[in-house]
C-alpha positions in Angstrom: 112.2 105.6 97.6 109.0 103.6 97.4 106.0 104.7 99.4 105.4 102.9 102.6 102.7 100.2 102.5 102.2 100.5 106.3 102.9 103.7 108.2 102.5 103.8 112.1 102.6 107.2 113.6 102.9 107.9 117.4 101.0 104.8 118.3 100.1 104.2 121.9 98.3 100.9 123.0 96.8 100.2 126.3 94.8 97.6 128.3 92.6 98.9 131.1 94.5 102.1 131.1 97.9 100.3 131.4 100.1 101.4 128.7 101.8 98.5 126.8 103.3 100.6 123.8 104.1 104.1 124.2 104.3 106.5 121.3 106.1 104.4 118.6 106.5 105.2 114.9 107.8 103.2 112.0 107.2 102.4 108.3 107.0 99.1 106.3 107.9 99.1 102.7 106.3 97.1 99.8 107.7 93.6 99.3 109.9 93.4 102.4 110.0 90.9 105.3 109.5 93.1 108.3 109.9 91.4 111.7 108.6 92.6 115.1 110.7 91.1 117.9 111.5 91.5 121.6 111.4 89.6 124.8 108.2 88.3 126.6 105.6 90.9 127.5 107.2 93.6 125.3 104.1 94.3 123.3 104.7 92.1 120.2 101.2 90.6 120.3 99.5 93.8 121.1 101.2 95.5 118.3 100.3 92.6 115.9 96.6 92.9 116.9 96.5 96.7 116.3 98.1 96.4 112.9 95.5 94.0 111.8 92.7 96.1 113.1 91.6 94.0 116.0 92.0 96.8 118.4 91.9 100.5 118.4 94.9 102.5 119.6 94.7 104.9 122.5 96.6 107.4 120.4 98.2 107.5 116.9 97.4 106.1 113.5 98.0 102.9 111.5 97.8 103.6 107.8 97.7 100.8 105.3 98.2 102.4 101.8 97.1 105.7 103.2 93.9 104.6 105.0 93.7 104.3 108.8 92.6 100.8 109.6 91.8 101.7 113.2 89.3 104.5 112.2 87.8 103.2 108.9 84.2 102.0 108.8 81.8 100.4 106.4 83.1 99.7 102.8 86.5 101.4 103.4 87.2 99.1 106.3 86.3 96.1 104.2 88.6 97.3 101.4 91.4 97.7 103.9 90.9 94.2 105.3 91.0 92.7 101.9 94.5 93.9 101.5 95.7 91.7 104.4 95.8 88.1 105.3 96.6 86.7 108.7 98.2 83.4 110.0 97.8 83.0 113.6 100.4 81.1 115.9 98.0 78.2 116.4 97.2 77.9 112.6 93.5 78.4 113.6 92.3 76.1 110.9 88.8 74.6 111.1 89.3 71.2 112.3 86.3 69.6 110.7 87.1 71.0 107.3 89.5 69.7 104.7 92.4 71.9 103.7 90.8 72.7 100.5 87.6 73.6 102.3 89.6 75.9 104.7 91.3 77.7 101.8 87.9 78.1 99.9 86.1 79.5 102.9 87.2 83.2 102.4 86.5 83.0 98.6 82.9 81.7 99.3 82.4 84.5 101.7 83.9 87.4 99.9 83.9 86.5 96.1 81.4 85.7 93.4 83.7 83.2 91.7 82.2 80.0 90.2 82.6 77.0 92.2 85.1 75.4 89.8 87.4 78.7 89.9 87.4 78.6 93.9 88.4 74.9 94.0 91.3 75.6 91.4 92.6 78.8 93.2 92.5 76.9 96.5 94.5 74.0 94.9 96.9 76.6 93.7 97.3 78.3 97.0 98.1 74.9 98.6 100.6 74.0 95.9 102.4 77.4 96.5 103.0 76.2 100.0 104.2 72.8 99.2 100.9 71.0 100.1 99.7 69.8 96.6 98.0 66.5 97.1 96.8 67.2 100.6 93.6 69.0 99.7 91.4 66.4 101.3 93.2 66.0 104.6 91.9 67.2 107.8 94.1 69.6 109.8 94.3 66.8 112.5 95.8 64.4 109.9 98.8 66.5 109.0 101.8 67.6 111.1 102.3 70.9 112.9 104.5 72.3 110.2 102.1 71.5 107.5 99.3 73.1 109.5 101.4 76.3 109.6 101.8 76.1 105.7 98.0 75.5 105.3 97.4 78.6 107.5 99.5 80.7 105.3 97.8 79.3 102.2 94.5 80.4 103.7 95.9 83.8 104.4 96.7 84.1 100.8 93.2 83.1 99.7 92.1 86.6 98.5 95.5 87.5 97.1 96.3 90.1 99.8 99.2 92.6 99.4 100.4 92.1 103.1 100.6 88.8 105.1 100.7 89.0 108.9 102.3 85.9 110.5 102.2 85.5 114.3 105.1 83.4 115.8 105.1 81.1 112.7 107.9 78.9 113.9 106.7 78.4 117.4 106.7 74.7 118.4 108.4 73.5 115.3 111.7 71.4 115.2 114.6 73.1 113.6 114.4 71.6 110.3 110.8 72.3 109.8 111.3 75.8 111.0 114.1 76.2 108.5 111.8 74.9 105.7 109.1 77.4 106.8 111.6 80.3 106.9 112.7 79.3 103.2 108.9 79.3 102.1 108.3 82.8 103.6 111.5 84.2 101.7 110.4 82.5 98.4 106.8 83.8 98.6 108.1 87.3 99.4 110.4 87.2 96.4 108.2 85.5 93.8 104.8 87.1 94.6 106.1 90.6 95.8 104.0 90.2 99.0 104.9 92.2 102.1 105.4 90.1 105.2 105.0 91.3 108.9 106.2 88.6 111.2 106.0 88.6 115.0 108.6 86.3 116.4 111.4 85.9 119.0 113.2 82.9 117.2 116.7 84.1 116.6 117.4 81.6 113.6 114.2 82.7 111.8 114.9 86.5 112.4 118.3 86.1 110.8 116.9 83.9 108.0 113.9 85.9 106.9 114.1 89.6 108.0 115.0 92.4 105.7 114.5 94.8 108.6 113.4 94.5 112.2 112.1 96.6 115.1 112.8 95.5 118.6 110.4 96.5 121.4 111.3 96.7 125.1 108.9 95.9 128.0 110.6 98.4 130.5 110.3 101.5 128.4 107.5 100.4 126.3 109.1 101.7 123.1 111.2 100.7 120.0 114.8 100.2 121.3 116.2 99.1 117.9 115.6 99.2 114.3 117.5 98.0 111.2 119.0 94.8 109.8 119.3 92.1 112.4 123.0 91.3 111.5 123.9 95.0 111.9 122.1 95.3 115.2 123.8 92.1 116.6 127.3 93.3 115.4 127.1 97.0 116.2 124.4 98.1 118.5 125.8 99.9 121.5 122.5 99.2 123.5 123.1 96.4 126.0 119.5 95.2 125.7 119.9 94.8 121.9 123.3 93.0 122.3 121.8 90.7 125.0 118.9 89.7 122.8 120.7 89.1 119.6 123.6 87.3 121.2 121.5 85.2 123.7 123.4 86.6 126.6 122.1 86.0 130.3 120.8 88.8 132.1 122.0 87.3 135.5 
């Protein structure tokens, strides 16, 4: 079996001494689409921010190819961060910059590539997500779905091994959401990139996920892990059945 690209061991996360995630462990394998799910307030966003190194855990480790992102400093931390790309729920594109300029930004900051090479690579990234021909558009001039695609292209600017997506389908209509799901699966398959996706959108979960973990607000732990269809059809945990079958708690 291949070595895990991300390994989380005994992770506890808290805000102002209030524990949000309590002693969880899991691994993510290279090339898979791994989804973190659960109801509102279960700690999905907290886990996301810890995985990308924004916050340090109260306890436990987060290893990316064997290096602890939470405790790494200096050049080691920069090397770890170069392995990941992040697309936030809002897209977080710079509104005064064209899509091409948004994609080029990381290359300008972290590489010594010639100007022509950066422009060519930025065009290639936009074409990969279906935005060829939109290089000179501002984010405000394109649709929400296209902004999500542009955010993914920017996250891929430095050819990371891992792409983190925060609620990629949020706010999109069903057709646009399905198109984005298909893009994620295609990129994972053709580029071999590992995707870590935080979402509670059931159609997207069933469309893209190779494996999932489900967090629960009450116990602050992982209450289910596996393939989404297996959890829907075979889990004996009422919380898991309720989530995957959209059953009312009333």
